[in-house]
N, C-alpha and C positions, 0 to 999 in steps of 0.2 A: 358645506362646504364644500368647497371645489373639489370632484374627487379626480384625483389620477388615470389616465388611460392607460391599461397593462398589458403590454405585449408581453407574452408568455416566453419561457426556452425554446416549446416545443411548436412556436408559431415562427421565430426568429434566429433562425443562426446562420451567421457569416459564413462561408465558405471561404474563410481567407487565411493562409496560416501562419502561424507568427513568425516570425526569423528568429532561427535559432547560430551563434556563432562560438566557436572554440575557442580563446585566447588564451597564454600564459601569463599565470600572474603567481609571482613565490612561488616558482620553479612545479605549481600547480596547476595542472588545466583546469579551464573553470568555461561552463557553457552559458552562453547567454542567451535569452529569450525574450524578443520583445512582446512582450505581451499587445499592447494599441501604444501606434504614435498620434499627436496631433495631427491633421489632416488627412487620417486616414479616413476611409469608409465606416461607418458605423453601420452593425446590424438592424439599426430602427431605422436606416436614411439617413441620406446627409451625411456630415464629413464632423469629427471630436473638431473642436475650435479649441486655442490655445486656453483660455482659462477655463481647461481637462484637465480631471485627475488632481479633484485635493486630495482624495482618501481614496486609498490602494489597500486589501486585504487580502489576507494567503490563510486558507488551510493546510491540514497534512496533504492533502490530494495534490497539491502543487496548483488547484485551481483560483485564481483571485478576482476578487471582488473590487470592483469597480465605479465611481462617477463621474459622469463628463456630458458638457454643453456641448449641443448641437445645433449645428445649423447647414444649411438647406433649403431644400422642401420646407419642413417645416422647424421652426424652432422651439426647442426645450432643452432640456435635463432628464438623463437619464440613471440610469444605475445596471450594472453591465458583469457579466463573469464570461473569464476568459481561461484558457490554459493552451498545451506544446499544439495544439490541432486547430479548435474553435473560439469563436467570441458569443454569445449571445446576450439578449435584450431581457432583463428582470422587469425595468420596467424604463418608460416614458412619457411623455406628456408638457406640458405648457405648467405645471406646480414646478420646484422645487423640491427636487430628486437627490438626496446625497447622504453619503455620509452610512454605506455598507456596510455589512460584517458577515463574512460568512462561515457559519458553524461546519464542524468536520462533515457531515452529511451531505453539504453543498446548497441548506437554507440561507437565506440572504435575508440579513433583516436592515431596514433601508428608513432612514426619514422625507414625509413629507410636508412641507412647509413651516419644516419644524414644530409641528402642534400636532403631528402623527406620524407611528411609529408603525411600518409594514414587513410582513413578512411572505416571505413568497419563494416554495420549492418546486417552480419552476414548472408547477401544475396549477395553483391555486392562492391566491394571495389572501392574506387576512390581516388583519387591525392586533397590533401588538397591545397601542396604546393611544388614546386619544383626548385631547383636550374637551376634556366635560367629563370625561369618564367620572364614574361613581367611585368614591374611596372609603372601605371599611371605618367605621368612629364615624362615618356622617361627611356629608361635603361633598364638592366635585375641585377636578384639580386643573392647574393650568398648568405645565411643565415646562420650566427654567434652564438652562445652559445645556448640555448637554447625558446620554446618556452613554452607559455601557453596559456590554451585553458580552454572556458567558458563550458555553459551548453546546447548549442544549435551545438559543434562541432567547432565554430570560431575558428582559432588561430591568435595571436600575437606573434609578434617577432621582432628584428634587423635583417636586413641585408645589406652589401657590394651591391653598385650599379653599375655596369659593362657598358661603353657604355655611359654614361652621362656625365653632369657637376656638381651633385650628385656624390658623391664617397659612403655615406651610409643612411641607412634611418632606421624607423620604420614602422612595414605595419601591415596590419590583414586579413586574407584571410578566406574562407570559401570553396570553393572548388568549387564555382561560380565564385565568380571574388576577385582580391587581390587590396585594399584600403590603399593607403597612410596615413599614420597620422604623419608624418613628414620624412622629409630631410634636408640633410648639404646643400645644396644647394638654398635651402630658410629661409629666417632670423626668428630667434626664436622670439613669443611675448612677447618679453620683453629686455632688454638689450643684444646686442652680438649676433651671432650666433653660429648653434649647432658642438662642434666639435668634441662630441663622444658619444654612445648611450648606457645606460643600458638594462641591461634584463626587457623588458617590464610584465606588466600584463591585463589583461581582465575581463571584470566582464559582465553578459548575458545581459546588453544593446547592447554591442561591444563596450564599451567605453574602450579605453587602456591611461594606465597610464607609465611615464615611468622617469627615473632620465638622466641628458644631463649635459654634461660639456660644459660650454659656453664659448666664450670670455671675456667677464664678468663676469664669474665665475661659479653658478652651478644653474642647477634648475629641477623641479619636473613639467611633464605636463601631463593635461589630453584632450584627442584627440576623437575625432569620425569619422575622417575625413574629416571634411568640417570646422568643428572647433577646434583650437588647444588653449588651455586655460592653462595660467599661473595658478598652485596651490601655490607652493612654487617657491622664486627665491632670488639668492644672492641679499642681500640689501634691502631687504622688510623689514617691520618691526613685529616684532615679538608679542606676545602677553606677558605682562610684562614692557613693553618696549624694550627688546633687539632687535638684527637686525639680522637676518637669515645671515647664512656663506656657508655652505654646507648640504646633506645630503646625509640619508641611502638611499636603496630600498624601492621604495612602494608600497604599500596594499592598492586596491580599494573594494568596495561595490556596489552594484546595484543600488544606489543611486547613484553612479558618486563621492562619497564622497572618500577622498584619506587619509592618513595614512601613517605618517616618521618620521623618529629619525632625526632633525636639530640642526647643531652645532650652536652657539651663537656668538656675537658678541654685544661689547659696554654694558656689564653688568657684575655683581658678579655674573652668570647664566648661565655658559659654553654650554651648552643642552637639549634637550627635548624632546618630545615627541608631538605630533601634527596629526588635524586633518585638512583638509582645503577643501572649495569644489569652489574654484576659485576667492571663494567672502568673506566668511568668514573664519577663522580660531581658531580655539579652542587647548589647552592646557591640554592636558591627565594628564602630569607629565613634575615639571621640577627638573632640579638637586637643590638639598638645601628644595624642601618641603616635608612636612612632609608627609610621607605614615601614613596610616588608620591606624596600629596597633603597631606606634612609628617607631623611626628612622626617617630618610631623605635619599631622592633619590638622591644617587649619581652621576648621572647622565649616566649609564651603563643600556642598555637596553638589550637584546640580541636575538636570534632569526629571524625570521622574523614576525614579527608584523602582527598581524590577528586585523580583522574588521569588525564586523558583519553588518549587513543591516538596523539592528537602534542605528548604529554609536556608540556603546561600540566595546572597544580594550582592547581584552590580551595581555600582557608584562609581562615579565620575567625582574625584575629591580634590580641590587645590590641596598643596602641599609648600610648606617652612618650611628652611633650615639645611635645604640639601641641594641639591641638582637641579631637580625636576622642581614647578614649581605644579602640574597638575600631574594626574592619571588615572589610570580604568585601572577597578581592581574589581576580585569576587571573595567576597569572607562570610564567615558564618557565627563570627562572635570567640570562634575559638583560631580556627585558621583564617586565613588572609592571602590571598595568591593575587600576585601582580601580573596584569595581563599589558599592561602598553605604558610609558613615561612618557610625558614629554620630556624633548632634546634626546631619545633615547632610537639609536635606527628602527625608519619602517619597513617589515620586515617588503622584500620584492619592492625596492626602492635603495636608491644611495643619499635620501634625505633621512629629516628625523623627524619627528611628532612637535605640532605648536600647539595643539588645541585640539577639545574630541569634543564630540557633536552627539545625535541620539546614538541608541545602543539597545538589543537587546539579549535575554538569554532564555538559554533552556535549560531542559531538568538534565541534563546530560552535561553540566554546567558550561557548554560555550557559548562566548557572547559575540556575536556581530555589532563592529560598532563605526561609525564614522568620523573621520578624523579629516584637520587639515595638516597640511606639514611648511615647515617652514620654511620662507623665502631665501634664495641666495645659499643654499645648503643643498649639495648633491644634484646640477642643474633645476634647483624648484623654482620655477617662475608661477604667475598668474594663468594657465592654459593647464598646469601640473602639480597644483597642490592641495585636491583633494582626493579620500580614497576612501572605499569602505576594506576592515578587515576582519578575519575571523578567524577564532580558539581560544582554547580554555587555559594560556599562559603565554609569558612571552614567549618559551621554549618553541610553543607551535601555532605558533601566530601566521596566519598565511594573508596575503593579497588576493580581493578578490573583486576590485575593477580601481581605474584612478582615472580622474579627469583627463584629457588628452587621450583613451584608449577610442578606439572607433569600432563602432556597433550598430550592427546593422545598417552599415554605408554610412554612419553618421559619428561626428566626433563628440565625445561628451565635454560641455562644457562644467556643468554645476552640479553637484549633488544637494540633497534635500538639505534643509534647514531646521535644527528643532522647533516645533511649537506650531510650524505651519501645515494641519492637519495629519493623516496619517500618511505617512510616505514613506515607514521603511517596517517592515517586517522579516520575520523568519519560521524557516521552519526545520527539522530533522537533516534537510538534505541540500537548503539552499538558503538565501538573503532575496528578501523581496525590496527595490526602491524605485523610486520614482526619480529622473535624472533628465537633467534640460539638456539639450543638442543644440546649439544655437538658438534660433527661435521657434525649435520645437519641443516640446514633451514630450516622455514615454515611460509607460511603465513597464519594467525590464526585470524579470525572474535570472539569476546569476548561482548556477549550482556548480558545485565543486566538483570533480570527477577521481572516482578513483577510492570513495572512501567506502 
């Protein structure tokens, strides 16, 4: 296998300071720090090309890991880390080097050619997983799809299994060992056998949750390498007297709770949003259930639902029977808080919310989300109809940035769409986003001041 050429942080540090600008949004000062812009010089040499910045991730130290395509003396791809002072090269070469994740301690986990995952602390690089690795129970693996990473640098992923009675499985690797979470030659701890595995998620305890198709239906399971627990399965009773039929992709928190959208049968309620731990199941929102500020949930929940360690779920739901057609909410099964509603005034503007995109949730209940504004209301047009807001409720919701703002001398023309890489993240102090500025793209960290 062709190996990546590694240029470590200690050997390649760019002496370029990101641009910081203070603007006023929703009567609150926001400091925008530009981490990297296409066309700028990269610390590896050459320049960031327009195809750069498909993924950008943030840690609690405000360090940003991102991938980029580099042109210049040497064409290639790389993974870099920037903060408010410098940008450094983690890995660069002719291989496809993408999808970085940065841990709280600053280690960066990244993919190479879609068949290998490496981790670098800036001084040395280790292989976390590689196509052909042996797996417990026999056989070797070939990874499929993406992987998720926890704060300790461990990864969870689905893979084909070769040379074994198993054909596929879900695994966890940390660079020291590979642990089998589930294989399709081992019966599921529910009716039926595994026939298909979805993309898994991992928490900081190393618990892995995943969706699976079974010979008898569908299920979502949680495993740690020793015990595999069914959290939701087809024909399981659901809260309210219905029966589970099928499920969306799960999210897991550090207590092992799992949230997923479930479709229901044997009821006039056909879908809902549920949290389970393998013993108890809580309904967060159900089709036909009244929403906090009027109307009812129509059973459609959008985006990859977020779950905090407090058991609160952030979700984007369609509404019917009221004045709003959709809204952003946070709930725990007992109390639900409205964050924003379609048709309501968007704080910091004279416009109204039209739709909601990507969003993030912190353990303190703060939600950051991307939204569009209604054309023709309050002077909204194609040049200023997107923004980012942050808050814990409608009462403290604040505008962070809006298209039409000038940042780093450039006019913001577009904010990221859902489903196109990792382009939106947040920590306790601010929001990370990848924006379009005419022909250029930039990675920006926006910090709300005075908090």
